[in-house]
PABAVO-227702 format. One line per field, with one value per residue (C-alpha): x, y, z; residue in three letters. Coordinates in steps of 0.05 Angstrom, whole numbers, padded with zeros to 5 digits, always signed. Layout:
px	[X,...];
py	[Y,...];
pz	[Z,...];
residuo	[ala,...];
//
This chain:
px	[+00222,+00189,+00227,+00293,+00275,+00250,+00316,+00355,+00312,+00325,+00400,+00402,+00362,+00412,+00473,+00451,+00499,+00558,+00618,+00601,+00547,+00489,+00523,+00537,+00464,+00438,+00488,+00457,+00387,+00406,+00440,+00380,+00324,+00350,+00393,+00379,+00422,+00475,+00481,+00535,+00541,+00556,+00587,+00661,+00712,+00778,+00840,+00880,+00950,+00987,+00951,+00974,+01025,+01086,+01067,+01002,+00986,+00945,+00946,+00886,+00894,+00826,+00766,+00713,+00665,+00717,+00764,+00709,+00686,+00757,+00772,+00709,+00718,+00793,+00787,+00737,+00799,+00821,+00892,+00901,+00916,+00887,+00900,+00851,+00877,+00828,+00851,+00786,+00748,+00697,+00629,+00587,+00516,+00485,+00506,+00456,+00400,+00387,+00370,+00436,+00480,+00470,+00501,+00567,+00604,+00639,+00655,+00716,+00683,+00703,+00764,+00749,+00785,+00775,+00788,+00841,+00812,+00783,+00751,+00712,+00671,+00651,+00655,+00603,+00639,+00691,+00756,+00724,+00736,+00690,+00682,+00707,+00693,+00693,+00686,+00740,+00711,+00700,+00656,+00685,+00637,+00585,+00578,+00568,+00537,+00465,+00456,+00434,+00440,+00449,+00495,+00503,+00486,+00504,+00541,+00589,+00617,+00616,+00659,+00708,+00720,+00723,+00780,+00823,+00798,+00773,+00721,+00692,+00632,+00562,+00546,+00611,+00600,+00525,+00536,+00579,+00526,+00477,+00526,+00529,+00456,+00399,+00342,+00284,+00240,+00188,+00172,+00246,+00262,+00247,+00282,+00341,+00378,+00376,+00400,+00374,+00412,+00476,+00508,+00484,+00411,+00373,+00307,+00265,+00270,+00219,+00195,+00181,+00150,+00080,+00108,+00147,+00083,+00073,+00145,+00139,+00074,+00108,+00162,+00107,+00077,+00145,+00139,+00178,+00157,+00170,+00226,+00275,+00336,+00381,+00341,+00329,+00321,+00354,+00317,+00257,+00239,+00235,+00233,+00305,+00332,+00379,+00432,+00386,+00368,+00302,+00301,+00371,+00437,+00471,+00544,+00596,+00622,+00554,+00542,+00610,+00652,+00602,+00593,+00669,+00707,+00710,+00750,+00818,+00853,+00824,+00852,+00819,+00858,+00822,+00854,+00912,+00940,+00981,+01040,+01071,+01076,+01140,+01173,+01239,+01274,+01308,+01338,+01290,+01226,+01197,+01157,+01110,+01123,+01086,+01063,+01084,+01027,+01017,+00972,+00966,+01030,+01068,+01096,+01090,+01118,+01079,+01098,+01055,+01070,+01024,+00997,+00987,+00919,+00903,+00829,+00836,+00792,+00803,+00839,+00880,+00900,+00939,+00966,+00995,+01024,+01060,+01085,+01115,+01152,+01101,+01074,+01093,+01169,+01173,+01124,+01161,+01228,+01200,+01183,+01249,+01213,+01257,+01225,+01213,+01171,+01149,+01074,+01050,+00976,+00975,+00929,+00907,+00840,+00803,+00727,+00667,+00593,+00592,+00527,+00501,+00456,+00405,+00348,+00295,+00220,+00167,+00100,+00032,+00004,-00062,-00123,-00149,-00084,-00101,-00038,-00003,+00066,+00102,+00087,+00161,+00224,+00233,+00307,+00315,+00244,+00271,+00302,+00244,+00215,+00158,+00203,+00255,+00199,+00173,+00242,+00261,+00196,+00156,+00212,+00178,+00182,+00225,+00290,+00282,+00283,+00337,+00327,+00362,+00335,+00266,+00260,+00302,+00294,+00346,+00341,+00379,+00380,+00410,+00343,+00316,+00314,+00303,+00269,+00194,+00161,+00086,+00072,+00021,+00036,+00040,+00097,+00132,+00131,+00156,+00212,+00239,+00224,+00230,+00279,+00347,+00372,+00372,+00434,+00414,+00466,+00434,+00410,+00359,+00357,+00288,+00291,+00228,+00260,+00297,+00371,+00409,+00479,+00496,+00517,+00457,+00405,+00354,+00312,+00237,+00198,+00148,+00191,+00228,+00295,+00328,+00401,+00422,+00484,+00523,+00531,+00584,+00631,+00678,+00724,+00784,+00821,+00880,+00909,+00979,+01018,+01019,+01077,+01113,+01078,+01033,+00981,+00979,+00919,+00935,+00920,+00854,+00839,+00772,+00773,+00697,+00673,+00740,+00695,+00644,+00591,+00588,+00564,+00513,+00484,+00475,+00443,+00395,+00380,+00363,+00315,+00285,+00271,+00239,+00194,+00178,+00153,+00102,+00068,-00003,+00020,+00065,+00021,-00031,+00017,+00027,+00100,+00144,+00219,+00259,+00323,+00373,+00385,+00460,+00492,+00548,+00496,+00453,+00475,+00435,+00360,+00334,+00324,+00349,+00399,+00455,+00431,+00430,+00502,+00523,+00485,+00518,+00587,+00568,+00534,+00579,+00585,+00619,+00573,+00623,+00635,+00710,+00736,+00787,+00851,+00886,+00852,+00849,+00877,+00926,+01001,+00999,+00961,+01016,+00966,+00937,+00957,+00929,+00914,+00848,+00866,+00876,+00951,+00994,+01034,+01107,+01101,+01089,+01042,+01008,+00936,+00889,+00816,+00768,+00732,+00798,+00807,+00746,+00770,+00707,+00660,+00595,+00528,+00503,+00524,+00591,+00581,+00547,+00598,+00656,+00627,+00620,+00693,+00715,+00673,+00702,+00773,+00766,+00754,+00813,+00858,+00833,+00849,+00918,+00939,+00919,+00992,+01040,+01064,+01131,+01152,+01162,+01216];
py	[-00381,-00447,-00483,-00460,-00484,-00550,-00559,-00544,-00592,-00647,-00635,-00634,-00699,-00733,-00708,-00701,-00727,-00723,-00674,-00600,-00602,-00587,-00522,-00502,-00511,-00474,-00418,-00409,-00408,-00356,-00311,-00314,-00307,-00289,-00226,-00219,-00281,-00263,-00197,-00170,-00103,-00131,-00199,-00201,-00187,-00216,-00173,-00187,-00214,-00152,-00110,-00153,-00121,-00153,-00129,-00122,-00109,-00173,-00236,-00282,-00353,-00382,-00344,-00387,-00380,-00347,-00315,-00276,-00247,-00227,-00195,-00153,-00132,-00117,-00076,-00031,+00004,+00045,+00049,-00027,-00065,-00135,-00193,-00251,-00314,-00368,-00433,-00442,-00400,-00346,-00372,-00393,-00369,-00438,-00449,-00396,-00446,-00485,-00552,-00552,-00564,-00640,-00639,-00605,-00661,-00686,-00618,-00574,-00531,-00579,-00610,-00683,-00709,-00780,-00812,-00865,-00936,-00967,-01033,-00997,-00948,-00933,-01008,-01004,-00948,-00956,-00979,-00969,-00894,-00836,-00775,-00712,-00658,-00584,-00519,-00498,-00433,-00362,-00369,-00438,-00488,-00434,-00436,-00511,-00533,-00546,-00473,-00495,-00440,-00473,-00443,-00499,-00501,-00449,-00503,-00514,-00444,-00445,-00508,-00471,-00418,-00470,-00504,-00441,-00395,-00331,-00292,-00352,-00367,-00363,-00293,-00268,-00300,-00286,-00213,-00236,-00284,-00226,-00178,-00219,-00235,-00205,-00248,-00249,-00301,-00254,-00288,-00285,-00213,-00185,-00242,-00224,-00282,-00253,-00192,-00154,-00111,-00154,-00179,-00251,-00261,-00320,-00345,-00408,-00445,-00418,-00487,-00549,-00616,-00632,-00692,-00645,-00628,-00701,-00708,-00648,-00674,-00741,-00703,-00669,-00737,-00760,-00706,-00648,-00576,-00531,-00484,-00433,-00479,-00417,-00388,-00402,-00477,-00522,-00587,-00593,-00589,-00534,-00518,-00512,-00441,-00425,-00376,-00350,-00285,-00280,-00356,-00363,-00382,-00328,-00350,-00310,-00287,-00257,-00232,-00202,-00194,-00166,-00103,-00097,-00119,-00049,-00022,+00000,-00031,-00101,-00147,-00215,-00267,-00331,-00395,-00378,-00440,-00425,-00472,-00450,-00397,-00356,-00357,-00336,-00338,-00272,-00302,-00269,-00295,-00335,-00295,-00309,-00255,-00277,-00333,-00367,-00383,-00404,-00370,-00390,-00431,-00372,-00373,-00310,-00290,-00237,-00208,-00183,-00122,-00143,-00215,-00278,-00309,-00381,-00392,-00452,-00499,-00558,-00599,-00548,-00503,-00558,-00583,-00515,-00507,-00574,-00559,-00495,-00532,-00517,-00581,-00646,-00652,-00727,-00726,-00668,-00702,-00767,-00727,-00688,-00622,-00573,-00562,-00488,-00496,-00559,-00554,-00625,-00609,-00589,-00638,-00673,-00667,-00676,-00681,-00688,-00698,-00770,-00794,-00851,-00859,-00911,-00894,-00893,-00901,-00910,-00876,-00879,-00814,-00799,-00812,-00742,-00708,-00656,-00614,-00596,-00606,-00673,-00705,-00718,-00695,-00734,-00725,-00711,-00684,-00620,-00604,-00620,-00566,-00548,-00538,-00499,-00454,-00442,-00422,-00380,-00344,-00346,-00349,-00409,-00485,-00543,-00510,-00467,-00529,-00560,-00631,-00663,-00623,-00592,-00596,-00616,-00648,-00642,-00697,-00728,-00803,-00810,-00790,-00857,-00924,-00993,-01001,-01008,-01041,-01034,-00970,-00914,-00843,-00824,-00873,-00841,-00776,-00811,-00847,-00793,-00724,-00734,-00677,-00681,-00613,-00576,-00608,-00653,-00701,-00718,-00675,-00709,-00680,-00698,-00705,-00707,-00759,-00825,-00820,-00849,-00831,-00897,-00960,-01002,-00953,-00934,-00872,-00881,-00825,-00828,-00833,-00797,-00807,-00785,-00769,-00771,-00730,-00745,-00676,-00688,-00744,-00773,-00798,-00759,-00766,-00733,-00704,-00718,-00702,-00756,-00723,-00657,-00637,-00578,-00603,-00673,-00690,-00704,-00767,-00759,-00808,-00788,-00848,-00853,-00898,-00898,-00881,-00938,-00892,-00855,-00918,-00929,-00860,-00867,-00936,-00905,-00850,-00902,-00935,-00867,-00856,-00925,-00910,-00843,-00879,-00914,-00849,-00838,-00781,-00828,-00890,-00849,-00851,-00926,-00913,-00974,-00982,-00987,-01005,-01052,-01122,-01118,-01187,-01170,-01154,-01216,-01251,-01199,-01194,-01145,-01075,-01097,-01053,-01099,-01091,-01015,-01017,-01058,-01013,-00951,-00980,-00999,-00934,-00886,-00817,-00752,-00695,-00651,-00611,-00622,-00583,-00581,-00596,-00531,-00527,-00465,-00471,-00442,-00450,-00500,-00547,-00580,-00599,-00529,-00496,-00426,-00384,-00350,-00294,-00347,-00333,-00393,-00411,-00394,-00360,-00285,-00252,-00317,-00335,-00391,-00369,-00423,-00485,-00518,-00476,-00507,-00544,-00586,-00586,-00549,-00584,-00562,-00546,-00511,-00456,-00405,-00415,-00407,-00340,-00320,-00340,-00294,-00237,-00242,-00250,-00188,-00147,-00181,-00162,-00090,-00086,-00115,-00065,+00001,+00013,+00042,-00006,-00040,-00068,-00144,-00141];
pz	[+00099,+00117,+00061,+00089,+00158,+00130,+00094,+00157,+00197,+00146,+00147,+00223,+00227,+00181,+00219,+00292,+00344,+00296,+00299,+00298,+00244,+00289,+00311,+00239,+00219,+00279,+00268,+00199,+00228,+00279,+00229,+00183,+00235,+00304,+00303,+00378,+00389,+00338,+00375,+00328,+00363,+00432,+00420,+00441,+00387,+00408,+00404,+00340,+00353,+00326,+00379,+00437,+00483,+00515,+00585,+00626,+00698,+00704,+00661,+00670,+00644,+00625,+00599,+00633,+00691,+00736,+00685,+00650,+00716,+00736,+00669,+00674,+00746,+00744,+00680,+00715,+00741,+00680,+00707,+00703,+00639,+00635,+00587,+00585,+00551,+00529,+00496,+00458,+00406,+00416,+00439,+00379,+00369,+00375,+00447,+00468,+00453,+00517,+00484,+00446,+00507,+00503,+00433,+00447,+00483,+00420,+00391,+00392,+00446,+00501,+00533,+00522,+00584,+00608,+00675,+00686,+00676,+00739,+00760,+00814,+00773,+00701,+00688,+00633,+00595,+00540,+00571,+00640,+00634,+00651,+00607,+00641,+00591,+00607,+00567,+00518,+00493,+00516,+00577,+00591,+00620,+00630,+00554,+00547,+00614,+00635,+00658,+00727,+00780,+00848,+00900,+00951,+01024,+01077,+01117,+01058,+01065,+01141,+01137,+01091,+01144,+01200,+01160,+01169,+01114,+01145,+01106,+01070,+01114,+01085,+01111,+01079,+01010,+01003,+00983,+00925,+00900,+00902,+00869,+00805,+00802,+00764,+00790,+00741,+00775,+00801,+00868,+00888,+00869,+00938,+00974,+01019,+00987,+00917,+00879,+00819,+00770,+00767,+00703,+00709,+00695,+00728,+00702,+00699,+00632,+00583,+00562,+00603,+00587,+00613,+00650,+00696,+00733,+00750,+00774,+00819,+00847,+00861,+00900,+00940,+00956,+00981,+01034,+01003,+00994,+00935,+00956,+00931,+00926,+00935,+00992,+01066,+01058,+01008,+01020,+00973,+00900,+00848,+00775,+00753,+00760,+00703,+00680,+00625,+00593,+00555,+00554,+00524,+00557,+00596,+00598,+00636,+00568,+00553,+00623,+00641,+00577,+00528,+00570,+00580,+00518,+00487,+00545,+00520,+00580,+00568,+00515,+00502,+00463,+00442,+00414,+00459,+00492,+00555,+00560,+00626,+00678,+00677,+00746,+00777,+00844,+00863,+00926,+00974,+00944,+00887,+00837,+00779,+00727,+00663,+00618,+00554,+00506,+00434,+00385,+00312,+00316,+00344,+00414,+00457,+00524,+00562,+00629,+00687,+00729,+00784,+00781,+00741,+00755,+00740,+00724,+00679,+00720,+00766,+00714,+00675,+00734,+00771,+00705,+00688,+00758,+00752,+00681,+00710,+00766,+00821,+00851,+00886,+00885,+00874,+00816,+00781,+00791,+00760,+00697,+00697,+00708,+00746,+00814,+00824,+00887,+00924,+00935,+00952,+00947,+00874,+00839,+00903,+00940,+00874,+00883,+00837,+00842,+00819,+00789,+00747,+00687,+00669,+00717,+00662,+00671,+00617,+00624,+00590,+00565,+00600,+00556,+00572,+00552,+00499,+00498,+00433,+00462,+00467,+00534,+00546,+00512,+00448,+00433,+00359,+00354,+00386,+00317,+00271,+00225,+00272,+00331,+00291,+00264,+00335,+00356,+00296,+00286,+00351,+00404,+00435,+00437,+00459,+00441,+00503,+00548,+00590,+00565,+00624,+00683,+00679,+00754,+00815,+00883,+00938,+00990,+01047,+01039,+01109,+01137,+01113,+01148,+01119,+01052,+01060,+01001,+01012,+01047,+01044,+01024,+01098,+01105,+01046,+01086,+01148,+01112,+01067,+01096,+01170,+01175,+01207,+01188,+01122,+01091,+01032,+01005,+00938,+00881,+00835,+00765,+00737,+00662,+00618,+00572,+00575,+00587,+00527,+00549,+00582,+00546,+00522,+00546,+00492,+00505,+00502,+00469,+00527,+00589,+00642,+00675,+00739,+00749,+00822,+00841,+00904,+00934,+00989,+00968,+01019,+00964,+00941,+00875,+00843,+00778,+00754,+00691,+00638,+00602,+00598,+00534,+00551,+00502,+00532,+00575,+00648,+00686,+00722,+00779,+00811,+00859,+00859,+00916,+00951,+01010,+01009,+01039,+00972,+00938,+00992,+00984,+00909,+00918,+00968,+00918,+00866,+00915,+00930,+00856,+00850,+00910,+00880,+00817,+00862,+00884,+00860,+00814,+00775,+00782,+00745,+00686,+00694,+00708,+00698,+00707,+00642,+00677,+00645,+00671,+00670,+00660,+00708,+00761,+00748,+00813,+00852,+00858,+00806,+00836,+00904,+00942,+00919,+00847,+00855,+00881,+00821,+00773,+00802,+00789,+00718,+00697,+00736,+00706,+00725,+00746,+00708,+00772,+00785,+00845,+00901,+00863,+00887,+00953,+00997,+01067,+01118,+01111,+01168,+01122,+01081,+01026,+01018,+00953,+00963,+01024,+01041,+00993,+00938,+00934,+00919,+00982,+00972,+00904,+00900,+00850,+00831,+00848,+00831,+00824,+00802,+00828,+00843,+00907,+00942,+01004,+01000,+00941,+00951,+00958,+00890,+00820,+00817,+00765,+00811,+00867,+00817,+00795,+00868,+00881,+00824,+00849,+00919,+00892,+00850,+00913,+00946,+00888,+00889,+00963,+00953,+00900,+00931,+00948,+00895,+00842,+00852,+00785,+00783,+00729];
residuo	[met,ser,asn,val,ile,gln,cys,leu,ala,thr,gln,ile,ala,gln,ser,leu,trp,thr,thr,asp,trp,ile,leu,ile,phe,leu,gln,thr,leu,ile,ile,leu,tyr,arg,pro,asp,ile,ala,asp,pro,glu,asn,arg,val,arg,pro,thr,pro,pro,pro,ser,leu,arg,ser,asn,tyr,asp,phe,ile,ile,val,gly,gly,gly,ser,ala,gly,ser,val,leu,ala,ser,arg,leu,ser,glu,asn,glu,lys,trp,ser,val,leu,leu,leu,glu,ala,gly,pro,asn,glu,pro,his,ala,thr,asp,ile,pro,val,val,tyr,thr,ser,val,ala,ser,thr,ser,leu,val,trp,asn,phe,thr,ser,tyr,pro,ser,asp,asn,tyr,cys,thr,gly,gln,asp,asn,arg,gln,cys,ser,trp,phe,ser,gly,arg,thr,leu,gly,gly,ser,ser,thr,ile,asn,gly,met,ile,tyr,ile,arg,gly,asn,arg,arg,asp,tyr,asp,arg,trp,glu,glu,ala,gly,asn,pro,gly,trp,asn,tyr,glu,ser,val,leu,pro,tyr,phe,lys,lys,ser,glu,asp,met,arg,ile,glu,glu,tyr,gln,glu,ser,pro,tyr,his,gly,val,gly,gly,tyr,leu,thr,val,glu,asn,phe,arg,tyr,arg,ser,pro,ile,thr,asn,tyr,leu,met,glu,ala,ala,arg,glu,met,gly,tyr,asp,glu,val,asp,leu,asn,gly,ala,asn,gln,thr,gly,phe,ser,leu,thr,pro,gly,thr,leu,arg,asp,gly,leu,arg,cys,ser,thr,ala,lys,ala,phe,leu,arg,pro,ala,trp,arg,arg,ser,asn,leu,his,ile,ser,thr,asp,ser,tyr,val,glu,lys,ile,leu,val,arg,asp,asp,gly,asn,arg,lys,ile,ala,tyr,gly,val,gln,phe,arg,leu,gln,ser,thr,ser,tyr,lys,val,thr,ala,asn,arg,glu,val,ile,leu,ser,ala,gly,ala,val,arg,ser,pro,gln,leu,leu,met,leu,ser,gly,ile,gly,pro,arg,asp,his,leu,val,asp,leu,asn,ile,pro,val,phe,his,asp,val,pro,gly,val,gly,ser,asn,leu,gln,asp,his,val,thr,phe,thr,gly,leu,asn,tyr,asn,val,thr,ile,pro,lys,asn,tyr,ser,gly,ser,glu,pro,phe,ser,tyr,ala,gly,gln,asp,ala,phe,asp,ser,gln,thr,leu,thr,gln,phe,ala,ile,asn,asn,thr,gly,met,met,tyr,glu,asn,pro,asp,thr,asp,ser,met,val,leu,ile,asn,thr,arg,asn,ser,gly,lys,val,ile,arg,asn,phe,ser,ile,lys,lys,phe,val,cys,arg,tyr,ala,asn,gly,ser,gly,asp,tyr,pro,asn,val,glu,leu,ala,leu,ser,pro,gly,gly,asn,ala,thr,ala,thr,asn,val,val,ala,ser,thr,thr,ser,phe,ser,val,leu,pro,leu,leu,leu,arg,pro,gly,ser,arg,gly,tyr,ile,arg,leu,asn,ala,thr,asp,pro,glu,gly,phe,pro,ile,ile,val,pro,asn,tyr,phe,gln,asp,pro,gln,asp,leu,glu,val,leu,ala,glu,ala,ala,gln,phe,val,tyr,asp,met,ser,arg,thr,ser,ala,leu,arg,phe,leu,asn,thr,gln,pro,asp,ile,asp,arg,ile,pro,ser,cys,ser,thr,phe,glu,tyr,leu,ser,met,asn,tyr,trp,arg,cys,leu,val,arg,tyr,tyr,thr,ala,ser,gly,phe,his,pro,ala,gly,ser,cys,lys,met,gly,pro,ala,ser,asp,arg,met,ala,val,val,asp,ala,arg,leu,arg,val,his,gly,val,ser,arg,leu,arg,val,ile,asp,ala,ser,ile,met,pro,thr,ile,val,ser,gly,asn,thr,asn,ala,pro,thr,ile,met,ile,ala,glu,lys,ala,ser,asp,met,ile,arg,glu,ala,trp,thr,ala,pro,leu,ile,pro,ala,ile];
//
């Protein structure tokens, strides 16, 4: 047994960070030693092509965070037939392992989108482009993301309703967060903000680095309390809550589809690339009546008796609408796409939680440290023979860690005044946690290892890094077609820092992190900045506010939370794409249900809100179809 694991560890060490090899090796390990992960009895078995029908009541495009929920909930009605189409493959075994998620970016499990080149952001990246990858597998981004379960702030949802979307305030959406949830963090199980018994399990990560305790103590010294980030107050720090089950990833495919896929009225087709929505104009109204998709080089057309539902994400959903002739008239005409319905807002209002890499700090391991675990995450060491053995045999070890986000702090930089260099801990409290309402604008992901994702940054084996995410950007971008080829990637223009205040907030966040490194908890570790001296920023004083601004532009990165590109709003809002029931304005029997419908992005990670949106939309659809069926064709 140990020889096999040693061999696997050697092979992984030689091929880590290349293609799909790491997933292949871990698949082997799981099949040999972890039948609980392989889960052959419950894992989804896609419907074979010969069994697919030509007609269903509901066709759902995209088997990700929203689509999996919808397929499960709608198929609860035995009288409804449901087809779920996913462009990617079934979820592989290896993605269940939390530490693996940092290794999937270059694999076939993701859409490797990139942003349009810019001189204003991502200036240190290849061709000045940001990576914009998202999940391309059953479960979508919930299968390849960092598993962070953060819902956002109550004000986010109240603002949605205030913008003309009745039923989307916080009190209205909270029951749907709770409906999905099976909260397994013991101290939160009795909370009025959490649910138990739902499909989606939420836990703390089973493993965390010893350095995490120091980082959390530093946050406390900065004036923050440990809080339930999904509870009554959002401002504060916490261990990272995750979509996990028994320490392993709980994707929406695992949570919602595994209990449902055997239903005779639910068909799930993977590797099925939807090329366009089928639409027609009968003179009285415009109707979506099906989709065209490609599977194994064969093209299929399938019709829907009731609805076509787009849940392809904030990039692919607007792309498919435009390819189908639903979008901004001028843009469609430029590409010689027949205009079926002019919807100017399709692809506009694009938002993301912009962040930046490169905030690395080296530490000295305390002389009295006697622990057996690495003091900080050591990258490739997570796949050595000892760690693989712990995982395969003992169900313990570093492979149960989120290597990027052991813990989190949510802060509001706008509470702060001028930078104060030599101040006591009391002044930390005064400057940073003086309280101006519970509405943080930055999320700090505290990582127990150096961040090596940015150009020229080398991870230290004894270090930590911090990734600040801008929670409420003022900037707005857009998505447009690059060509009429359905397989072509669209043009993505995030327009980071179009609003100059966004840059200011991230620069302030960088200063906050530096000041945090001066707390007694981190001075005890002799914490020192390991932050690049970028030549293009050399005209500014090192670690000054101007230097931070320059560094942010250089090391810009997507938070991989695209949203808003098919925004929800009333018909009076010309740029609204869907109404408060998520129906596309002007096109019957077509809905968009995913993160693209957010009028404004939530102040937190977007996976949990996307699941909530699908839960709420499922009830809306049930309510809409209680009347007798009127065939669409």
